[in-house]
C-alpha positions as CSV (number, residue, x, y, z in Angstrom):
1,M,128.4,51.6,18.3
2,A,126.6,53.1,15.3
3,I,126.3,56.9,15.6
4,P,122.8,58.2,14.8
5,Q,122.6,60.3,11.6
6,N,121.8,63.4,13.7
7,F,125.3,63.5,15.0
8,A,126.7,63.9,11.5
9,S,124.0,66.2,10.2
10,V,124.5,68.9,12.8
11,V,128.2,69.1,12.3
12,H,128.4,72.2,10.1
13,E,131.6,73.8,11.2
14,S,134.2,74.8,8.6
15,P,135.7,71.9,6.6
16,A,139.0,72.4,8.5
17,H,137.2,71.6,11.8
18,R,134.7,69.0,10.5
19,P,135.6,65.4,11.7
20,D,135.5,62.7,9.0
21,A,133.3,59.7,9.2
22,S,135.9,57.5,10.8
23,A,136.3,60.0,13.7
24,L,132.6,60.1,14.3
25,A,132.4,56.3,14.2
26,S,135.1,56.2,17.0
27,L,132.8,58.0,19.5
28,A,132.3,56.0,22.7
29,W,129.2,56.1,25.0
30,D,131.5,57.0,27.9
31,D,132.0,60.4,26.2
32,I,128.4,61.0,25.3
33,R,127.0,60.2,28.7
34,F,128.7,63.3,30.1
35,F,126.9,65.4,27.5
36,V,123.6,63.8,28.4
37,A,124.2,64.3,32.2
38,V,124.9,68.0,31.8
39,A,122.0,68.5,29.5
40,R,119.7,66.7,32.0
41,E,120.9,68.5,35.1
42,G,121.7,71.9,33.5
43,S,124.9,72.4,35.4
44,L,128.4,70.8,36.0
45,S,127.7,70.3,39.7
46,G,124.4,68.5,39.1
47,A,126.0,66.2,36.5
48,A,128.9,65.5,38.7
49,R,126.6,64.4,41.5
50,Q,124.7,62.2,39.2
51,L,127.8,60.6,37.7
52,R,129.7,60.6,41.1
53,V,132.8,62.4,39.7
54,E,134.4,65.8,40.1
55,H,132.9,68.7,38.2
56,S,136.2,69.3,36.6
57,T,136.0,65.8,35.1
58,V,132.7,66.6,33.6
59,A,133.9,69.8,32.1
60,R,137.0,68.1,30.6
61,R,135.0,65.2,29.1
62,V,132.4,67.5,27.6
63,G,135.1,69.7,26.1
64,A,136.9,66.7,24.7
65,L,133.6,65.5,23.1
66,E,133.0,69.0,21.5
67,S,136.5,68.9,20.1
68,H,136.1,65.4,18.8
69,I,132.8,66.2,16.9
70,G,133.6,69.8,16.1
71,V,130.4,71.1,17.6
72,R,129.9,73.5,20.6
73,L,127.3,71.7,22.7
74,F,126.8,74.2,25.6
75,D,126.9,77.9,26.3
76,R,128.9,78.2,29.5
77,L,126.9,80.6,31.7
78,P,127.9,81.7,35.2
79,R,125.4,79.4,37.0
80,S,124.5,76.9,34.4
81,W,125.4,75.3,31.1
82,A,122.7,75.9,28.4
83,L,122.4,73.8,25.3
84,T,123.2,75.4,22.1
85,D,121.0,74.8,19.1
86,E,123.4,72.2,17.9
87,G,123.5,70.6,21.3
88,Q,119.7,70.5,21.5
89,A,119.6,68.8,18.1
90,L,122.0,66.1,19.4
91,L,120.3,65.5,22.7
92,E,117.5,63.3,21.4
93,P,119.8,60.8,19.6
94,A,122.1,60.9,22.6
95,V,119.3,60.0,25.0
96,R,118.4,57.1,22.6
97,L,121.9,55.9,22.9
98,E,121.7,56.1,26.7
99,Q,118.6,54.0,26.7
100,E,120.2,51.4,24.4
101,V,123.4,51.2,26.5
102,L,121.5,50.9,29.7
103,A,119.3,48.2,28.3
104,F,122.5,46.3,27.2
105,A,123.9,46.8,30.7
106,R,120.8,45.4,32.4
107,A,120.7,42.5,30.0
108,A,124.4,41.8,30.8
109,A,123.7,42.0,34.5
110,A,120.8,39.6,34.2
111,N,123.1,37.0,32.4
112,A,126.0,37.5,34.8
113,A,127.4,34.8,37.0
114,E,126.2,34.1,40.5
115,Q,129.3,35.8,41.9
116,G,130.2,39.5,41.8
117,T,129.0,42.8,43.2
118,V,125.4,43.9,43.9
119,R,124.8,47.6,44.4
120,V,122.1,48.4,47.0
121,S,120.7,51.8,47.5
122,A,119.0,52.4,50.9
123,P,118.3,55.3,53.3
124,P,121.6,55.9,55.1
125,A,120.5,55.1,58.7
126,F,118.7,51.9,57.6
127,A,121.7,50.8,55.6
128,S,124.2,51.4,58.5
129,H,122.1,50.3,61.5
130,F,120.1,47.5,60.0
131,I,121.3,46.1,56.7
132,V,125.1,46.1,57.2
133,P,125.2,44.4,60.7
134,L,122.8,41.7,59.6
135,W,124.6,41.0,56.3
136,A,128.0,41.0,58.2
137,A,126.7,38.4,60.6
138,Q,125.8,35.9,57.8
139,A,127.7,36.9,54.7
140,D,129.3,33.5,54.5
141,R,125.9,32.2,53.2
142,W,126.5,34.1,50.0
143,P,130.2,33.3,49.0
144,G,131.5,35.4,46.1
145,I,128.8,38.1,46.4
146,A,130.1,41.6,47.4
147,L,127.7,44.3,48.5
148,D,128.1,47.9,47.4
149,I,125.9,49.8,49.8
150,V,124.9,53.3,48.8
151,G,123.4,55.3,51.6
152,E,121.2,58.0,50.0
153,L,118.0,59.8,50.7
154,R,117.1,60.2,47.0
155,S,115.4,57.5,45.0
156,A,118.1,55.8,43.0
157,N,117.3,55.7,39.2
158,L,117.1,52.0,38.5
159,Q,116.6,52.6,34.8
160,R,120.0,54.2,34.6
161,R,121.5,51.5,36.8
162,D,122.3,53.8,39.7
163,A,121.8,50.6,41.8
164,D,120.7,47.0,41.3
165,I,118.3,47.1,44.2
166,A,116.7,50.0,46.0
167,I,115.2,49.9,49.5
168,R,112.5,52.6,50.0
169,F,110.2,53.6,52.8
170,M,107.2,54.2,50.5
171,R,105.6,52.2,47.6
172,P,107.4,53.1,44.3
173,T,105.4,54.8,41.7
174,E,107.7,54.6,38.7
175,P,106.4,52.4,35.9
176,G,108.3,49.3,34.7
177,L,109.9,48.4,38.1
178,A,109.4,45.2,40.1
179,A,108.5,46.0,43.7
180,R,108.2,43.8,46.8
181,K,106.8,44.9,50.1
182,L,109.2,43.6,52.8
183,G,107.4,44.8,55.9
184,Q,106.8,47.9,58.1
185,L,108.9,50.1,60.4
186,A,107.7,52.4,63.2
187,F,108.7,55.9,64.0
188,R,108.0,57.1,67.5
189,L,108.7,60.2,69.6
190,Y,111.8,59.7,71.7
191,A,113.6,61.8,74.3
192,A,116.2,61.7,77.0
193,P,114.5,61.1,80.3
194,V,115.2,64.6,81.6
195,W,112.6,66.0,79.2
196,L,109.7,64.3,80.9
197,T,110.5,66.2,84.1
198,R,109.9,69.5,82.3
199,A,106.7,71.2,81.4
200,E,105.6,70.3,77.8
201,A,105.4,74.0,77.0
202,D,109.2,74.1,77.4
203,W,110.0,71.2,75.2
204,C,112.4,71.6,72.2
205,F,112.4,69.5,69.1
206,L,114.9,68.0,66.7
207,G,113.6,68.0,63.1
208,Y,114.4,67.3,59.5
209,S,116.1,69.7,57.1
210,D,113.4,69.3,54.4
211,S,109.9,70.4,54.7
212,P,107.4,67.7,56.0
213,G,106.0,67.3,52.5
214,N,104.0,64.0,52.3
215,V,106.3,62.2,54.8
216,P,104.0,61.0,57.6
217,H,106.4,61.1,60.6
218,Q,107.7,64.5,59.6
219,Q,104.1,65.8,59.3
220,L,103.2,64.5,62.8
221,L,106.4,66.0,64.3
222,A,105.6,69.4,62.9
223,A,102.1,69.2,64.3
224,L,103.3,68.1,67.7
225,A,105.8,70.9,67.9
226,G,103.4,73.6,66.9
227,T,105.0,76.9,67.9
228,R,107.6,75.3,70.1
229,P,111.2,75.6,68.8
230,F,113.3,73.3,66.7
231,V,116.8,73.6,68.1
232,L,118.4,71.4,65.5
233,R,117.5,70.2,62.0
234,S,119.3,67.6,59.9
235,N,118.8,65.3,57.0
236,D,120.8,62.6,58.8
237,L,118.9,60.4,61.1
238,T,122.1,59.3,62.9
239,A,122.7,63.0,63.8
240,L,119.2,63.4,65.1
241,H,119.6,60.2,67.1
242,N,122.8,61.3,68.7
243,A,121.4,64.8,69.4
244,C,118.3,63.2,71.0
245,R,120.3,60.8,73.2
246,G,122.5,63.7,74.2
247,G,119.5,65.6,75.6
248,L,119.2,68.3,73.0
249,G,115.5,67.8,72.3
250,L,112.7,65.4,71.3
251,A,112.8,63.6,67.9
252,M,110.8,61.2,65.8
253,L,113.1,58.2,65.4
254,P,112.7,54.8,63.9
255,D,112.5,51.9,66.3
256,F,115.5,50.1,64.8
257,M,117.7,52.9,66.0
258,A,116.0,54.1,69.2
259,R,114.3,51.1,70.8
260,G,116.7,49.4,73.2
261,D,118.8,52.6,73.5
262,A,119.2,53.0,77.3
263,A,119.7,56.8,76.9
264,L,116.2,57.2,75.4
265,I,112.6,56.7,76.4
266,E,109.5,56.7,74.2
267,V,107.2,59.7,74.7
268,P,103.7,58.1,74.2
269,G,100.9,60.0,72.7
270,E,98.0,60.0,70.1
271,G,98.9,59.2,66.6
272,R,102.0,57.2,67.4
273,P,103.7,55.1,66.2
274,V,103.8,56.3,62.6
275,M,104.2,53.3,60.4
276,R,106.2,53.3,57.1
277,E,106.3,50.6,54.6
278,V,109.6,49.0,53.5
279,W,109.9,48.1,49.8
280,S,112.5,46.4,47.7
281,V,112.6,47.6,44.1
282,V,114.5,46.2,41.1
283,H,114.4,46.6,37.4
284,P,112.8,43.5,35.8
285,D,115.8,43.0,33.5
286,V,118.3,43.0,36.5
287,R,116.0,40.7,38.6
288,R,117.0,37.8,36.4
289,S,120.6,38.0,37.6
290,P,121.2,35.1,40.1
291,R,123.3,37.3,42.5
292,V,120.8,40.2,42.4
293,R,118.0,37.7,43.1
294,A,120.0,36.2,46.0
295,V,120.6,39.6,47.6
296,A,117.0,40.7,47.1
297,D,115.8,37.5,48.8
298,A,118.3,37.9,51.6
299,L,117.1,41.4,52.3
300,A,113.5,40.2,52.4
301,E,114.5,37.5,54.8
302,M,116.3,39.9,57.1
303,V,113.3,42.3,57.3
304,G,110.9,39.4,58.0
305,A,113.1,37.7,60.6
306,H,113.7,41.0,62.5
307,A,110.3,42.6,62.1
308,G,110.2,43.1,65.9
309,R,113.1,45.5,65.7
310,L,111.4,47.5,63.1
311,A,107.9,47.8,64.5
């Protein structure tokens, strides 16, 4: 990998500490990506979450890079790592390297064999309650393909190859991605039967940790609750489901989890159900991969064939 001229030009330590050209030429992207991640996130913990490693690994790799090039890249502050002037000068060429490496990785994935691993990012409850059981029941249709399921609430960055395919509950807005609408899912208000024997003024609710924002079913739940209490909040739908079926309160739950659960009944009312769209998103470069295309088509088929479970 050729190192941009900027890397050499900002190395102005004393001659005893200045690496020679052959040392700079031996730099590997695997070192530089830790620098980019810390610069982007502003902290070790943020970079560690992005890279899915321990924060001590990030600190060690950045320190090794600084020693290798003879430049201090960050000021270590108590709550953050701030770029030095030298680090700021190196960030732009490092980001260009990132873009080139990721483009290479996407091109490699697109030309890969039909067999191998496909990484799918999806909301955790949808992954565990819907995708995994259906895939397990018919995985022999795709011999040689292994799924790497990442249950996460955030939107995976497909440009950085956080995943090959992302399943989302809203239409993607990022430019340059290929999106396919798979179907719809319904959120309804569910409760243990005992709650319908109580006065509505005494109802308690189970909500989401985050503010409602622009998420329709969270907005409706907040409006329904009004001044009545939320006795539990969580960012985990499975936790809310279990609390609801245990009788702790009323919750907005997706039909694929709550419909058919004998411990729960739907609480009818105006504005329900709340419908959410289900989208599959891939990077156009990766979409050319035979195994990615096979998994994307399989997910679309699953949602279509089991639309009744979702809405």
